[in-house]
C-alpha positions in Angstrom: 0.1 -0.2 -0.4 3.3 2.2 0.4 1.5 5.1 2.3 -1.3 6.0 -0.5 -3.5 8.5 1.4 -6.3 6.4 2.8 -9.0 8.3 4.1 -10.6 8.2 6.9 -13.4 6.7 5.7 -11.7 4.0 3.8 -9.8 3.5 7.0 -12.7 2.9 8.7 -14.4 0.4 6.0 -11.7 -1.3 6.2 -12.1 -1.4 10.6 -15.4 -3.0 9.5 -14.3 -5.2 7.3 -12.1 -6.8 10.0 -15.1 -6.9 12.3 -17.3 -8.6 9.6 -14.6 -11.6 9.0 -14.6 -11.8 12.9 -18.4 -12.1 13.0 -18.7 -14.9 11.0 -15.4 -16.7 12.0 -13.4 -16.6 9.6 -9.6 -16.1 9.5 -8.8 -13.9 7.1 -10.4 -10.6 5.4 -11.7 -11.1 2.0 -13.5 -8.9 -1.1 -16.8 -10.4 0.6 -15.6 -8.6 3.9 -14.5 -5.3 2.7 -17.8 -5.1 0.7 -19.5 -5.9 3.3 -18.2 -3.2 5.7 -18.5 -0.5 3.1 -22.0 -1.7 3.0 -22.1 -1.1 6.6 -20.2 2.0 6.9 -23.1 3.1 4.1 -22.7 7.1 4.2 -19.5 7.4 1.7 -19.7 7.8 -1.8 -19.0 4.3 -3.0 -22.9 3.9 -0.6 -24.4 6.8 -3.1 -23.0 5.6 -6.5 -24.6 2.0 -5.1 -27.4 3.2 -4.0 -28.2 5.3 -7.1 -27.2 2.4 -9.4 -30.7 1.0 -8.0 -29.1 -1.7 -6.1 -30.3 -1.7 -1.6 -27.6 -1.8 0.6 -29.2 -4.0 3.0 -30.0 -6.1 -0.1 -26.7 -7.2 -1.0 -25.5 -7.5 2.2 -28.2 -10.2 2.5 -26.8 -11.8 -1.0 -23.6 -11.8 0.4 -24.1 -13.3 3.7 -25.9 -16.1 1.5 -23.4 -17.0 -0.2 -20.5 -17.0 2.2 -20.2 -20.2 4.3 -19.9 -19.1 8.6 -16.9 -20.6 9.9 -16.8 -22.7 13.5 -17.9 -20.7 15.7 -15.0 -20.1 19.2 -12.7 -20.2 15.8 -9.7 -18.3 16.8 -10.0 -14.9 14.9 -7.6 -12.3 16.2 -7.3 -8.5 15.5 -4.3 -8.8 12.9 -6.3 -10.5 10.1 -4.5 -11.6 7.3 -6.0 -10.3 3.8 -6.3 -12.8 1.1 -3.9 -12.4 -2.1 -7.8 -11.2 -3.6 -8.7 -8.2 -1.0 -4.6 -7.1 -1.2 -5.1 -6.7 -5.3 -8.6 -4.9 -4.3 -6.4 -2.3 -2.5 -3.8 -1.7 -5.1 -6.8 -2.0 -8.2 -8.4 1.0 -5.8 -5.5 3.1 -5.7 -5.1 2.6 -9.6 -8.3 4.0 -10.5 -7.6 7.2 -8.0 -3.8 7.5 -9.8 -6.2 6.9 -13.0 -8.5 10.1 -12.5 -5.4 12.0 -10.6 -7.3 12.1 -7.2 -4.4 12.5 -4.4 -6.4 9.8 -2.0 -7.9 6.8 -2.2 -11.9 6.8 -1.7 -14.9 4.6 -0.6 -15.4 5.0 -4.3 -11.8 3.6 -5.6 -12.5 0.9 -3.4 -15.8 0.2 -5.1 -13.9 0.4 -8.1 -11.3 -2.3 -6.6 -13.8 -5.0 -5.9 -15.0 -4.8 -9.2 -12.2 -4.7 -11.3 -10.2 -7.7 -9.3 -13.5 -9.7 -11.4 -12.9 -12.7 -9.3 -13.5 -12.4 -5.8 -17.4 -13.0 -4.0 -18.3 -8.9 -4.1 -17.2 -8.3 -7.4 -19.4 -11.2 -8.7 -22.4 -10.5 -6.7 -21.5 -6.6 -7.6 -21.7 -7.3 -11.3 -25.0 -9.8 -10.8 -26.5 -7.2 -9.3 -25.9 -5.0 -12.5 -23.4 -3.0 -11.1 -20.5 -3.0 -13.7 -17.2 -1.7 -14.0 -18.7 1.1 -16.0 -21.6 1.8 -14.7 -19.3 2.3 -11.5 -16.9 4.8 -13.0 -20.1 6.8 -14.9 -22.0 7.5 -11.0 -19.1 8.3 -9.6 -18.8 10.9 -12.2 -22.0 12.4 -12.4 -21.3 12.2 -8.4 -18.3 13.7 -8.2 -17.9 15.5 -11.7 -15.0 17.0 -11.8 -15.1 18.0 -8.7 -12.9 16.4 -6.2 -14.1 16.7 -2.4 -11.9 16.8 -0.1 -10.7 19.8 -0.1 -13.4 22.1 -1.0 -14.5 23.5 2.9 -10.6 25.5 2.8 -10.4 28.5 2.3 -7.3 30.0 -0.1 -5.8 33.0 1.2 -2.9 35.4 0.3 -2.2 36.5 -4.0 -2.3 33.2 -5.0 -6.4 33.6 -5.6 -6.9 33.5 -9.3 -10.5 34.5 -11.2 -12.1 32.3 -13.2 -14.5 34.7 -15.0 -13.7 37.3 -17.4 -13.9 41.1 -17.2 -17.8 41.1 -18.2 -18.4 38.1 -15.6 -18.4 35.6 -18.4 -16.8 31.9 -16.6 -13.7 31.2 -18.4 -12.5 28.0 -19.8 -10.3 27.5 -16.6 -13.9 26.7 -14.4 -15.0 22.8 -14.9 -17.9 22.4 -17.2 -20.0 21.7 -14.4 -19.8 24.6 -13.6 -19.7 27.0 -16.7 -22.8 24.9 -17.8 -24.8 25.7 -15.0 -23.7 29.9 -15.4 -24.7 29.5 -18.5 -28.0 27.9 -17.9 -28.6 30.5 -15.1 -28.6 33.2 -17.9 -30.5 31.4 -20.1 -32.9 31.5 -17.3 -33.2 34.6 -16.9 -34.6 35.2 -20.4 -36.7 32.6 -20.0 -38.5 33.6 -17.1 -38.8 37.5 -18.9 -35.9 39.0 -16.7 -34.1 41.5 -17.7 -31.3 41.0 -15.4 -29.2 37.9 -14.6 -29.5 37.1 -10.7 -27.9 34.8 -8.5 -31.3 33.1 -8.0 -31.0 32.1 -11.4 -27.5 30.3 -11.0 -30.0 29.0 -7.8 -32.4 27.4 -10.5 -29.6 26.4 -13.2 -28.1 24.4 -10.8 -30.9 21.6 -9.2 -32.4 21.8 -12.8 -28.6 20.7 -13.6 -29.4 18.3 -11.4 -26.0 16.6 -11.2 -22.5 17.7 -9.2 -21.5 17.1 -5.9 -24.2 20.0 -4.5 -26.9 18.1 -5.7 -25.5 14.5 -4.3 -25.0 16.5 -0.9 -28.6 17.8 -1.2 -29.5 14.0 -2.1 -27.9 12.9 1.2 -29.5 15.5 3.1 -33.1 14.2 1.8 -33.5 17.5 -0.2 -37.3 17.5 -2.0 -35.4 19.6 -4.5 -38.3 19.8 -6.8 -39.9 21.8 -3.8 -36.9 23.6 -4.0 -37.2 24.2 -7.6 -40.6 25.9 -7.4 -40.2 28.4 -4.8 -37.3 29.4 -6.1 -38.9 29.8 -9.8 -41.9 31.2 -8.0 -38.8 33.4 -6.8 -37.2 34.4 -9.7 -40.3 35.5 -11.3 -41.3 38.3 -8.8 -37.3 38.9 -9.0 -37.5 40.0 -12.5 -37.0 44.1 -13.0 -37.8 45.9 -15.5 -34.9 47.0 -18.1 -33.5 50.3 -16.5 -29.6 51.4 -16.2 -30.0 51.3 -12.5 -31.3 47.9 -12.0 -28.8 46.8 -14.0 -25.9 47.9 -12.0 -27.9 46.3 -9.1 -27.9 43.2 -10.4 -24.2 43.4 -12.1 -23.1 43.6 -8.2 -24.9 40.8 -7.5 -23.7 38.5 -9.8 -20.3 40.2 -9.4 -20.3 39.0 -5.3 -21.5 35.5 -5.8 -18.8 35.4 -8.2 -15.7 36.2 -5.6 -18.1 33.9 -3.1 -17.9 31.3 -5.3 -14.4 31.6 -5.6 -13.1 32.4 -2.0 -14.1 29.2 -0.8 -12.0 27.0 -3.4 -9.0 25.3 -3.2 -5.4 26.7 -4.6 -5.0 23.8 -7.0 -8.4 23.0 -8.1 -11.2 25.1 -9.8 -14.6 25.9 -8.1 -16.9 23.2 -8.0 -21.0 22.8 -8.2 -20.5 23.2 -4.4 -18.6 26.5 -4.6 -21.7 27.4 -6.2 -24.5 26.3 -4.2 -22.4 28.0 -0.7 -21.8 30.5 -2.4 -25.5 31.0 -3.1 -26.1 30.2 0.9 -23.8 32.5 1.6 -24.8 35.6 -0.4 -28.5 35.2 -0.8 -30.8 35.7 1.6 -33.8 34.8 -0.7 -32.0 31.7 -1.5 -31.3 31.3 2.1 -34.8 31.3 3.4 -36.0 29.0 0.3 -33.4 26.1 1.4 -33.9 27.1 5.3 -38.1 25.8 4.8 -36.5 22.3 4.1 -34.0 22.2 7.3 -31.5 23.0 5.0 -28.8 25.6 5.6 -25.2 25.9 4.8 -23.2 25.0 7.8 -25.6 21.7 7.2 -24.3 21.1 3.8 -20.2 21.8 4.4 -20.9 19.3 7.6 -22.7 16.6 4.9 -19.9 17.3 2.1 -16.5 16.8 4.5 -18.4 13.6 5.6 -18.9 12.0 1.8 -15.1 13.1 1.1 -13.8 11.0 4.1 
């Protein structure tokens, strides 16, 4: 493993895998125990991928339990159970998956991909039989994370190294992830669609929810947000906010969007561009009207940050 940066959540999963092996009175940690650990932990990106692909965690665990044979009760199982060769290969493949997408850490999503990619173990067979193929899992990981990397999202870049990801006219630059650019462009289209003379942060909020993918929406799903209901509230608010074309209104709107763009940039990590989660947090931090809509479902910026941090582990 060479000290590769396993997240705290992955270390927890591996500890649970040892516990699952002991519970089944096995004298080793195999791929099935690692998968049981992922299921039992239940809150990482891997669990989200599995559930998004239409498989219930409980059903997956039941299938594994029906396949594996329990060891003899009373058999000695120490705390340092050895990994099988297949389990070791899974860890190596997980590191390979992380490197292939330029992630500096191994998260539960990479561990899941490693289990599938190993192909021969019980975990791979069970996952494949449930329709969770390597291609589908990779696509779903991209859908959940996109070009976004959740590990550094809660830190603020300081000092002169901060850069702007918008042109002087406020247009998103090519350095922004495509997902963020798509949301900002769609926000401008929504302003036109709703008959507003101005492009406002609330149009960005509507665009973000309509987009449906990305880390921001994944976090909202984890918080059990009713995104359809939120969208209705924000669309109604946006219609009420439509302003007649007048120079003074254009100036106000321009300042609001500029404030939003600065807030998006203020939260990003120096080595990565802002992602959709930065957009969501900026919307909640800068626009009271938007924050109130989310608070109607018990969601605020602090809860979003906390859940995002949990997902990144």
